RODO-2510 file (C-alpha; in nm, 4 decimals, decimal comma):
residues 503
     n   res          X          Y          Z
     1     m     4,9728     7,9087    -0,1829
     2     r     5,2999     7,8166    -0,0114
     3     t     5,5129     8,0969     0,1269
     4     d     5,8142     7,9612    -0,0663
     5     w     5,6295     7,9566    -0,4019
     6     w     5,9215     8,1363    -0,5662
     7     r     6,1339     7,8200    -0,5308
     8     a     5,9026     7,6360    -0,7742
     9     i     5,9821     7,8651    -1,0716
    10     e     6,1367     7,6567    -1,3472
    11     p     6,4046     7,8282    -1,5587
    12     d     6,2481     7,7140    -1,8883
    13     m     5,9015     7,8536    -1,8082
    14     w     5,9836     8,1864    -1,9745
    15     r     6,2064     8,0453    -2,2488
    16     f     5,9750     8,1517    -2,5325
    17     v     5,9853     8,5151    -2,4085
    18     g     6,3650     8,5274    -2,4161
    19     e     6,4040     8,3569    -2,7554
    20     p     6,6798     8,5529    -2,9379
    21     l     6,6544     8,3964    -3,2841
    22     g     6,4988     8,6290    -3,5430
    23     n     6,1227     8,6658    -3,5206
    24     a     6,0779     8,3476    -3,3198
    25     r     5,9841     8,5339    -3,0026
    26     e     5,7075     8,7301    -3,1782
    27     d     5,5868     8,4157    -3,3569
    28     y     5,5667     8,2212    -3,0296
    29     a     5,3807     8,5016    -2,8552
    30     a     5,1341     8,5396    -3,1431
    31     v     5,0602     8,1635    -3,1573
    32     l     5,0151     8,1388    -2,7785
    33     s     4,7935     8,4483    -2,7710
    34     a     4,5756     8,3071    -3,0486
    35     l     4,5396     7,9736    -2,8671
    36     l     4,4436     8,1556    -2,5457
    37     r     4,1752     8,3555    -2,7291
    38     l     4,0445     8,0474    -2,9089
    39     s     4,0237     7,8459    -2,5854
    40     g     3,7289     8,0614    -2,4847
    41     t     3,5183     7,9375    -2,7756
    42     a     3,6485     7,5851    -2,8479
    43     p     3,8622     7,3365    -2,6534
    44     l     4,0757     7,2482    -2,9591
    45     s     4,1930     7,4593    -3,2532
    46     t     4,3153     7,3608    -3,5999
    47     m     4,5964     7,5296    -3,7907
    48     r     4,3431     7,7230    -3,9972
    49     d     4,1731     7,8486    -3,6787
    50     i     4,5070     7,9558    -3,5317
    51     a     4,6199     8,1358    -3,8486
    52     e     4,2892     8,3239    -3,8828
    53     q     4,2948     8,4270    -3,5160
    54     m     4,6540     8,5524    -3,5485
    55     t     4,5464     8,7695    -3,8429
    56     r     4,2547     8,9096    -3,6422
    57     d     4,4917     8,9856    -3,3535
    58     g     4,7061     9,2034    -3,5801
    59     y     4,9925     8,9665    -3,6620
    60     g     5,0020     9,1038    -4,0158
    61     e     5,0574     8,8779    -4,3129
    62     p     4,9236     8,5242    -4,2645
    63     m     5,1970     8,2936    -4,1383
    64     p     5,2917     8,0212    -4,3911
    65     a     5,1570     7,6777    -4,3022
    66     d     5,5040     7,5203    -4,2817
    67     l     5,6340     7,7910    -4,0469
    68     l     5,3200     7,7716    -3,8306
    69     r     5,3523     7,3945    -3,8048
    70     s     5,7199     7,4347    -3,7079
    71     r     5,6346     7,6874    -3,4371
    72     l     5,3626     7,4597    -3,2998
    73     d     5,6035     7,1642    -3,2845
    74     e     5,8582     7,3781    -3,0981
    75     l     5,5949     7,4916    -2,8488
    76     v     5,4929     7,1278    -2,8002
    77     q     5,8563     7,0496    -2,7089
    78     m     5,8434     7,3353    -2,4565
    79     r     5,5364     7,1662    -2,3025
    80     l     5,3297     7,4808    -2,3542
    81     v     5,1034     7,3313    -2,6241
    82     l     4,9469     6,9848    -2,6531
    83     p     4,8688     6,8144    -2,9913
    84     f     4,5370     6,6334    -3,0450
    85     l     4,3475     6,4482    -3,3169
    86     s     4,0092     6,6175    -3,3380
    87     p     3,7276     6,3896    -3,4679
    88     t     3,5156     6,6945    -3,5514
    89     a     3,7708     6,8611    -3,7808
    90     s     3,6638     6,9069    -4,1450
    91     r     3,8160     6,6791    -4,4099
    92     e     3,8660     6,7676    -4,7745
    93     d     3,9835     6,4283    -4,9024
    94     l     4,0993     6,0914    -4,7717
    95     r     4,4675     6,1566    -4,8372
    96     d     4,4539     6,4723    -4,6274
    97     g     4,2330     6,3221    -4,3573
    98     h     4,4973     6,2746    -4,0897
    99     r     4,6344     6,6298    -4,1216
   100     r     4,2855     6,7736    -4,1132
   101     q     4,2228     6,5964    -3,7851
   102     e     4,5196     6,7598    -3,6160
   103     a     4,4375     7,0195    -3,3510
   104     w     4,6194     7,1962    -3,0691
   105     a     4,5408     7,3444    -2,7300
   106     l     4,7358     7,5116    -2,4520
   107     s     4,8618     7,2809    -2,1809
   108     k     4,7968     7,3573    -1,8153
   109     k     5,1447     7,5066    -1,7888
   110     g     5,0874     7,7049    -2,1091
   111     r     4,7551     7,8489    -1,9906
   112     i     4,9078     7,9651    -1,6635
   113     i     5,2174     8,1205    -1,8222
   114     v     5,0379     8,2962    -2,1092
   115     r     4,7714     8,4411    -1,8767
   116     s     5,0446     8,5582    -1,6397
   117     v     5,2370     8,7337    -1,9171
   118     r     4,9177     8,8925    -2,0521
   119     d     4,8183     9,0188    -1,7066
   120     a     5,1707     9,1537    -1,6507
   121     i     5,1529     9,3510    -1,9772
   122     n     4,8109     9,4889    -1,8795
   123     d     4,9432     9,5904    -1,5354
   124     l     5,2302     9,7810    -1,6980
   125     d     4,9784     9,9924    -1,8908
   126     r     4,7478    10,0314    -1,5891
   127     v     4,7156    10,3871    -1,4603
   128     l     4,5281    10,3133    -1,1396
   129     a     4,3400     9,9953    -1,0493
   130     l     4,0838    10,1417    -0,8118
   131     p     3,7241    10,0458    -0,8965
   132     p     3,4544    10,2888    -0,7800
   133     r     3,2882    10,2049    -0,4461
   134     l     3,5538     9,9434    -0,3673
   135     i     3,4896     9,9757     0,0077
   136     d     3,1195     9,9026    -0,0426
   137     s     3,2080     9,6003    -0,2558
   138     i     3,4301     9,4615     0,0220
   139     q     3,1480     9,5149     0,2716
   140     d     2,9065     9,3194     0,0491
   141     t     3,1605     9,0361     0,0145
   142     l     3,2037     9,0061     0,3923
   143     r     2,8265     8,9990     0,4463
   144     q     2,7896     8,7218     0,1894
   145     l     3,0760     8,5299     0,3523
   146     l     2,9118     8,5429     0,6956
   147     l     2,5769     8,4418     0,5448
   148     h     2,7242     8,1473     0,3512
   149     l     2,9251     8,0366     0,6544
   150     d     2,5999     7,9435     0,8306
   151     k     2,3778     7,8363     0,5396
   152     e     2,5908     7,7455     0,2338
   153     p     2,9484     7,6565     0,3389
   154     m     3,0294     7,5257    -0,0118
   155     r     3,0189     7,8878    -0,1389
   156     v     3,2633     8,0238     0,1189
   157     a     3,5560     7,9425    -0,1120
   158     l     3,4140     8,1767    -0,3771
   159     d     3,3807     8,4545    -0,1194
   160     i     3,7429     8,4059    -0,0118
   161     a     3,8478     8,4265    -0,3783
   162     a     3,6672     8,7622    -0,3986
   163     v     3,8524     8,8763    -0,0836
   164     r     4,1834     8,7814    -0,2466
   165     s     4,0960     8,9870    -0,5558
   166     q     3,9944     9,2885    -0,3477
   167     v     4,3136     9,2744    -0,1396
   168     g     4,5074     9,2801    -0,4670
   169     q     4,3131     9,5868    -0,5815
   170     l     4,3890     9,7632    -0,2542
   171     l     4,7595     9,6801    -0,2893
   172     n     4,7668     9,8135    -0,6462
   173     a     4,5848    10,1323    -0,5484
   174     a     4,8141    10,2028    -0,2514
   175     g     5,1255    10,1257    -0,4566
   176     d     5,0178    10,3592    -0,7374
   177     y     4,9283    10,6299    -0,4848
   178     y     5,2643    10,6296    -0,3080
   179     e     5,4502    10,6002    -0,6397
   180     a     5,2652    10,9089    -0,7653
   181     m     5,3675    11,1017    -0,4524
   182     r     5,7303    10,9977    -0,5041
   183     m     5,7184    11,1092    -0,8687
   184     l     5,5891    11,4528    -0,7694
   185     n     5,8653    11,4959    -0,5094
   186     q     6,1599    11,3483    -0,6999
   187     h     6,0906    11,3710    -1,0744
   188     d     6,0884    11,6614    -1,3163
   189     v     5,7307    11,7860    -1,2765
   190     t     5,7752    12,0311    -1,5641
   191     d     5,7219    11,7239    -1,7814
   192     d     5,3490    11,7292    -1,8581
   193     e     5,3273    11,3491    -1,8726
   194     v     5,4847    11,3010    -1,5289
   195     f     5,2727    11,5723    -1,3682
   196     g     4,9461    11,4698    -1,5344
   197     e     4,9815    11,1009    -1,4470
   198     s     5,0812    11,1705    -1,0852
   199     r     4,8029    11,4237    -1,0350
   200     t     4,5419    11,1835    -1,1740
   201     r     4,6530    10,8985    -0,9471
   202     i     4,6621    11,1126    -0,6338
   203     m     4,3256    11,2786    -0,6976
   204     v     4,1515    10,9456    -0,7682
   205     v     4,2841    10,7868    -0,4487
   206     l     4,2028    11,0939    -0,2401
   207     r     3,8517    11,1037    -0,3810
   208     q     3,7897    10,7331    -0,3167
   209     f     3,9733    10,6802     0,0137
   210     v     3,9433    11,0201     0,1808
   211     q     3,6031    11,1510     0,0722
   212     h     3,3963    10,8352     0,0406
   213     t     3,5306    10,6004     0,3077
   214     q     3,4381    10,7658     0,6362
   215     t     3,0705    10,6670     0,6204
   216     a     3,1521    10,3168     0,4927
   217     l     3,4279    10,2297     0,7398
   218     a     3,2025    10,1836     1,0447
   219     p     2,9831     9,9003     0,9052
   220     l     3,2842     9,7437     0,7338
   221     r     3,4759     9,7283     1,0596
   222     r     3,1751     9,5709     1,2308
   223     s     3,1740     9,2974     0,9658
   224     l     3,5482     9,2444     1,0121
   225     e     3,4921     9,2161     1,3870
   226     a     3,2338     8,9421     1,3192
   227     i     3,4864     8,7669     1,0916
   228     r     3,7491     8,7924     1,3649
   229     v     3,5097     8,6436     1,6212
   230     e     3,4337     8,3471     1,3925
   231     g     3,8060     8,2865     1,3482
   232     y     4,0131     8,2992     1,0292
   233     a     4,1157     7,9337     1,0541
   234     v     3,7553     7,8210     1,1114
   235     i     3,6329     8,0116     0,8058
   236     a     3,9197     7,8817     0,5906
   237     e     3,8632     7,5202     0,6952
   238     t     3,4901     7,5576     0,6262
   239     g     3,5594     7,6952     0,2769
   240     a     3,8169     7,4257     0,1959
   241     s     3,5382     7,1799     0,1194
   242     g     3,4295     7,3963    -0,1748
   243     a     3,7791     7,4852    -0,2946
   244     g     3,8119     7,1845    -0,5231
   245     a     4,1413     7,0672    -0,3703
   246     v     4,1947     6,6910    -0,3888
   247     e     4,5226     6,6116    -0,2135
   248     m     4,5736     6,6805     0,1548
   249     g     4,8781     6,8988     0,0893
   250     d     4,6841     7,1146    -0,1554
   251     t     4,4020     7,1569     0,0968
   252     a     4,6432     7,2650     0,3711
   253     a     4,8119     7,5141     0,1365
   254     w     4,4712     7,6561     0,0341
   255     i     4,3707     7,7012     0,4005
   256     d     4,6973     7,8813     0,4809
   257     d     4,6482     8,1055     0,1786
   258     a     4,2883     8,1874     0,2786
   259     v     4,3923     8,2742     0,6361
   260     t     4,6633     8,5049     0,4964
   261     h     4,4154     8,6930     0,2766
   262     l     4,1635     8,7373     0,5593
   263     e     4,4363     8,8642     0,7911
   264     s     4,5616     9,1024     0,5213
   265     l     4,2137     9,2465     0,4703
   266     d     4,1689     9,2917     0,8443
   267     a     4,5069     9,4675     0,8692
   268     w     4,3976     9,7163     0,6026
   269     f     4,0937     9,8365     0,7946
   270     t     4,1906     9,8063     1,1602
   271     p     4,2236    10,1470     1,3340
   272     g     4,5652    10,2808     1,2415
   273     g     4,5930    10,0429     0,9444
   274     n     4,6740    10,1152     0,5818
   275     i     4,3445    10,2917     0,5054
   276     d     4,3897    10,5298     0,7992
   277     k     4,7498    10,5919     0,6918
   278     i     4,6371    10,6832     0,3407
   279     i     4,3748    10,9196     0,4817
   280     d     4,6318    11,0731     0,7197
   281     s     4,8766    11,1200     0,4309
   282     a     4,6219    11,3260     0,2374
   283     m     4,7767    11,6453     0,3746
   284     y     5,1208    11,5441     0,2437
   285     a     4,9741    11,4473    -0,0925
   286     i     4,8037    11,7846    -0,1269
   287     d     5,1279    11,9555    -0,0222
   288     a     5,3168    11,7579    -0,2881
   289     l     5,0648    11,8675    -0,5505
   290     l     5,0924    12,2322    -0,4459
   291     s     5,4736    12,2145    -0,4492
   292     a     5,4681    12,0614    -0,7954
   293     i     5,2307    12,3308    -0,9213
   294     t     5,4609    12,5981    -0,7747
   295     r     5,7675    12,4467    -0,9440
   296     r     5,5822    12,4281    -1,2756
   297     y     5,4746    12,7908    -1,2406
   298     h     5,8262    12,9178    -1,1748
   299     a     5,9683    12,7032    -1,4551
   300     s     5,7199    12,8429    -1,7067
   301     n     5,7551    13,1960    -1,5678
   302     r     6,1296    13,2019    -1,6295
   303     t     6,0738    13,0682    -1,9836
   304     s     6,3321    12,7991    -1,9196
   305     d     6,3769    12,4665    -1,7489
   306     l     6,6718    12,4582    -1,5082
   307     a     6,7268    12,0869    -1,5582
   308     a     6,7225    12,1322    -1,9362
   309     d     6,9759    12,4170    -1,9069
   310     f     7,2186    12,1997    -1,7121
   311     r     7,1766    11,9112    -1,9550
   312     q     7,2508    12,1409    -2,2501
   313     l     7,5572    12,2823    -2,0746
   314     a     7,6833    11,9315    -1,9982
   315     l     7,6416    11,8317    -2,3635
   316     m     7,8366    12,1392    -2,4802
   317     i     8,1199    12,0728    -2,2345
   318     h     8,1326    11,7049    -2,3336
   319     a     8,1575    11,7978    -2,7012
   320     q     8,4821    11,9987    -2,6572
   321     g     8,8040    11,8367    -2,7699
   322     a     9,0386    11,9827    -2,5071
   323     d     9,0174    12,0683    -2,1384
   324     a     9,0931    12,4349    -2,2072
   325     d     8,7967    12,4590    -2,4441
   326     a     8,5732    12,2849    -2,1928
   327     y     8,6785    12,5345    -1,9209
   328     a     8,6128    12,8188    -2,1630
   329     v     8,2571    12,6961    -2,2280
   330     f     8,1961    12,6631    -1,8539
   331     a     8,3310    13,0137    -1,7900
   332     a     8,1170    13,1618    -2,0691
   333     a     7,8037    12,9950    -1,9300
   334     t     7,8610    13,0873    -1,5647
   335     g     8,0673    13,4085    -1,5873
   336     m     8,3370    13,2590    -1,3648
   337     w     8,6431    13,3891    -1,5544
   338     a     8,9919    13,3717    -1,4053
   339     a     9,0963    13,6987    -1,2331
   340     q     9,3821    13,8990    -1,3943
   341     h     9,6309    14,0586    -1,1491
   342     p     9,9433    14,2616    -1,2352
   343     k    10,2757    14,1134    -1,1316
   344     v    10,4322    14,3557    -0,8807
   345     s    10,6986    14,3368    -0,6162
   346     h    10,6085    14,1745    -0,2864
   347     e    10,7982    14,4294    -0,0768
   348     d    10,5716    14,6114     0,1670
   349     d    10,7363    14,9536     0,1141
   350     d    10,7342    14,9365    -0,2634
   351     i    10,5028    15,2091    -0,4000
   352     l    10,6319    15,2033    -0,7538
   353     p    10,2996    15,0976    -0,9227
   354     a    10,1159    15,3927    -0,7659
   355     v    10,3921    15,6354    -0,8527
   356     t    10,4057    15,5088    -1,2082
   357     v    10,0360    15,5627    -1,2568
   358     a    10,0451    15,9115    -1,1037
   359     a    10,3309    16,0130    -1,3272
   360     g    10,1569    15,8992    -1,6433
   361     p     9,9920    16,1269    -1,8986
   362     s     9,6486    16,2660    -1,8121
   363     v     9,3410    16,1724    -2,0155
   364     n     9,0346    16,3946    -2,0598
   365     v     8,7088    16,2111    -2,0038
   366     s     8,3700    16,3672    -2,0739
   367     v     8,1135    16,3002    -1,8031
   368     s     7,7367    16,3230    -1,8505
   369     l     7,4742    16,2736    -1,5808
   370     r     7,1694    16,0559    -1,6477
   371     s     6,8592    16,0013    -1,4413
   372     r     6,8987    15,6267    -1,4838
   373     a     7,1263    15,3855    -1,6635
   374     p     7,0302    15,3304    -2,0301
   375     s     7,0311    14,9518    -1,9878
   376     t     6,7894    14,9421    -1,6984
   377     s     6,4241    14,8743    -1,7595
   378     t     6,1406    15,1108    -1,6771
   379     p     6,0652    15,0950    -1,3032
   380     r     5,7520    14,9032    -1,2272
   381     t     5,4652    15,0433    -1,0284
   382     a     5,4564    14,8999    -0,6791
   383     h     5,1700    14,6603    -0,6254
   384     r     4,9761    14,6701    -0,3076
   385     m     5,0059    14,3422    -0,1188
   386     e     4,6815    14,1690    -0,0360
   387     n     4,5960    14,1491     0,3313
   388     l     4,5695    13,7721     0,3731
   389     a     4,4379    13,8019     0,7304
   390     l     4,1420    14,0113     0,6155
   391     s     4,0728    13,7764     0,3243
   392     r     4,0841    13,4728     0,5510
   393     e     3,8557    13,6410     0,8047
   394     a     3,6085    13,7321     0,5289
   395     e     3,6081    13,3716     0,4027
   396     e     3,5487    13,2412     0,7560
   397     q     3,2609    13,4841     0,8078
   398     a     3,1081    13,3776     0,4748
   399     a     3,1445    13,0106     0,5712
   400     l     2,9820    13,0695     0,9096
   401     a     2,6964    13,2600     0,7464
   402     e     2,6426    12,9740     0,4990
   403     m     2,6451    12,7175     0,7817
   404     a     2,3911    12,9237     0,9755
   405     r     2,1696    12,9509     0,6684
   406     l     2,1813    12,5752     0,6084
   407     a     2,1125    12,5081     0,9774
   408     e     1,8077    12,7326     0,9704
   409     l     1,6778    12,5695     0,6522
   410     s     1,7314    12,2197     0,7910
   411     e     1,5450    12,3165     1,1083
   412     g     1,2473    12,4041     0,8904
   413     l     1,2353    12,0418     0,7677
   414     l     1,1506    11,8881     1,1088
   415     t     0,8810    11,6193     1,0889
   416     p     0,6235    11,5117     1,3523
   417     g     0,7575    11,1563     1,3307
   418     q     0,8119    10,9058     1,0519
   419     v     0,6654    11,0447     0,7308
   420     g     0,6711    10,9561     0,3659
   421     l     0,8278    11,1626     0,0945
   422     t     0,4854    11,3077     0,0082
   423     h     0,5023    11,5039     0,3355
   424     f     0,7353    11,7482     0,1571
   425     a     0,5027    11,8234    -0,1367
   426     g     0,5181    12,1869    -0,2453
   427     i     0,8505    12,2513    -0,0729
   428     d     1,0396    12,5617    -0,1908
   429     s     1,3700    12,5468    -0,3769
   430     a     1,5956    12,6433    -0,0808
   431     h     1,4554    12,3761     0,1527
   432     l     1,4439    12,1272    -0,1376
   433     q     1,8207    12,1530    -0,1930
   434     v     1,8907    12,0843     0,1747
   435     l     1,6442    11,7934     0,1745
   436     i     1,8102    11,6338    -0,1302
   437     d     2,1575    11,6655     0,0264
   438     l     2,0326    11,4993     0,3455
   439     l     1,8662    11,2189     0,1477
   440     e     2,1836    11,1473    -0,0481
   441     e     2,3979    11,1382     0,2652
   442     a     2,1495    10,9148     0,4493
   443     m     2,1280    10,6734     0,1538
   444     d     2,5095    10,6529     0,1318
   445     s     2,5359    10,5736     0,5050
   446     y     2,2572    10,3122     0,5028
   447     d     2,3503    10,0106     0,7159
   448     a     2,1581     9,6913     0,6470
   449     d     2,2425     9,5561     0,9931
   450     l     2,0888     9,8585     1,1654
   451     g     1,8091     9,8961     0,9124
   452     y     1,8488    10,2688     0,8575
   453     g     2,0837    10,5429     0,7397
   454     e     2,1505    10,8779     0,9050
   455     a     2,2463    11,2295     0,7993
   456     l     2,3364    11,5053     1,0429
   457     t     2,3356    11,8874     1,0333
   458     l     2,4000    12,1449     1,3028
   459     r     2,0398    12,1417     1,4276
   460     c     1,8701    11,8239     1,3062
   461     r     1,9240    11,4578     1,2297
   462     m     1,7577    11,2658     0,9463
   463     r     1,6936    10,8927     0,9894
   464     l     1,5930    10,7143     0,6686
   465     k     1,4346    10,3680     0,6504
   466     p     1,3296    10,1752     0,3380
   467     g     0,9608    10,1585     0,2550
   468     r     0,7869     9,9183     0,0214
   469     i     1,0375     9,7485    -0,2095
   470     g     0,9951     9,8321    -0,5767
   471     r     0,7671    10,1297    -0,5186
   472     v     0,8668    10,4732    -0,6499
   473     t     0,7292    10,7983    -0,5057
   474     t     0,6944    11,1237    -0,7031
   475     v     0,6474    11,4558    -0,5206
   476     q     0,5656    11,7883    -0,6833
   477     t     0,7864    12,0738    -0,5616
   478     a     0,8351    12,4376    -0,6541
   479     e     1,1248    12,3351    -0,8823
   480     g     0,9433    12,0433    -1,0464
   481     s     0,8910    11,6781    -0,9597
   482     l     1,1137    11,4791    -0,7216
   483     t     1,1211    11,1029    -0,7834
   484     a     1,2782    10,8627    -0,5327
   485     p     1,2307    10,5101    -0,3930
   486     d     0,9650    10,4692    -0,1281
   487     v     1,1238    10,5593     0,2065
   488     w     1,0257    10,6588     0,5611
   489     i     1,1877    10,9779     0,6868
   490     e     1,2175    11,1147     1,0392
   491     i     1,3886    11,4514     1,0951
   492     s     1,4347    11,5377     1,4616
   493     p     1,6189    11,8236     1,6341
   494     v     1,9668    11,7472     1,7634
   495     v     1,9096    11,9459     2,0853
   496     a     1,6074    11,7337     2,1751
   497     d     1,8117    11,4166     2,1276
   498     s     2,0924    11,5385     2,3525
   499     t     1,8402    11,6461     2,6219
   500     r     1,6760    11,3043     2,6097
   501     l     2,0162    11,1389     2,6586
   502     h     2,0908    11,3502     2,9690
   503     r     1,7583    11,2487     3,1219
***
């Protein structure tokens, strides 16, 4: 695609969307949507097919034949729909034969525009476009690209198309993630919809990018290094033969577009790139969530929303007919009344006000002593503050004890070499839980280039290699039966490995 693609936008491409006359806009959209749906089952569609599809799509009452024909003719003038004479259309009689042969289909321009509008509407309703295991999918695509580059160059174009789609998914995910952080920091988080949507987006991205990418980044970066060594331009020129471009200008534009997508993908995963920035921003995202939760707590605790109070006050002030009334409403809401001072002489030696008061008649006032003012509430019992240092120290001690327990259990799983899963028959429940966790971690980190996956604890390292393909092994344990694919397992002590390296 050319970098100046935006210059090729024709003003009349979106004319049917901006149609202001009556229900014409809805009619056009319904007809075009029906033709797009019908194009998946038949190349041409009659008026009866279009009307029935519009009803199935929820248009409502069937559109009259005259109005439908008028809308089709108008869309033909817009060059969005092409008319045809279908030889396979059903005929009821000879007089009606020509009309029964009429059929319509979206033009090339119509297909592109209608799909674009449909995708735009779907993107507006999208919460977060982040497929599970996206990083693993990108890794598989790069492996296939390198394999096809040597053996099947005609399929490289399809791999580059997959790369383009995955770069778009990464862009959508990052955009939604940063938008959710901005909403939490700048919007009214007491609104349940704003808070719920932002929290969902942030948690999904943190779970996918922060928790599940560390083990997958190393092999992915090795594949990107191999792509970089081959050369983006070389790969793009190799894939151009299978891109289907005919003219030389189209081929050059496709190559430039492919190089751009490969460079964009590499920029995402290079050290310090976008993925690392998202992982580094996890602390700020968690802080934004905690701040939002705190604001929601205080808003609900005071049984009022500060923003709502100010909006209500502004509405009351705006509704007053005179400035004096508006000031009165403001003073009543804030307690900022004008001070009242007596008008006295400005002479420094004038003591007349004090003398006048002293010379006035006396007034008897009865005084009664109270233990507390009648308007004050009952004093609350002081709560003892929790010692956070002691709590934190207790949590750290518990965590260290749990780590020591897991290390001791993992040390009890050491094997004499490569063994099958049946080696662990009859294992007790405590060791079984540690073994399952190590197996899951080793399977997730499996690297096809290296031929094994690894999992590490404080005292041992598990190395897992695939066994016979298609075979399933079942082992009886104290908790029941454990079923897994056939694998070879070697669990060795970490200390022994480090000693061997020093030798």
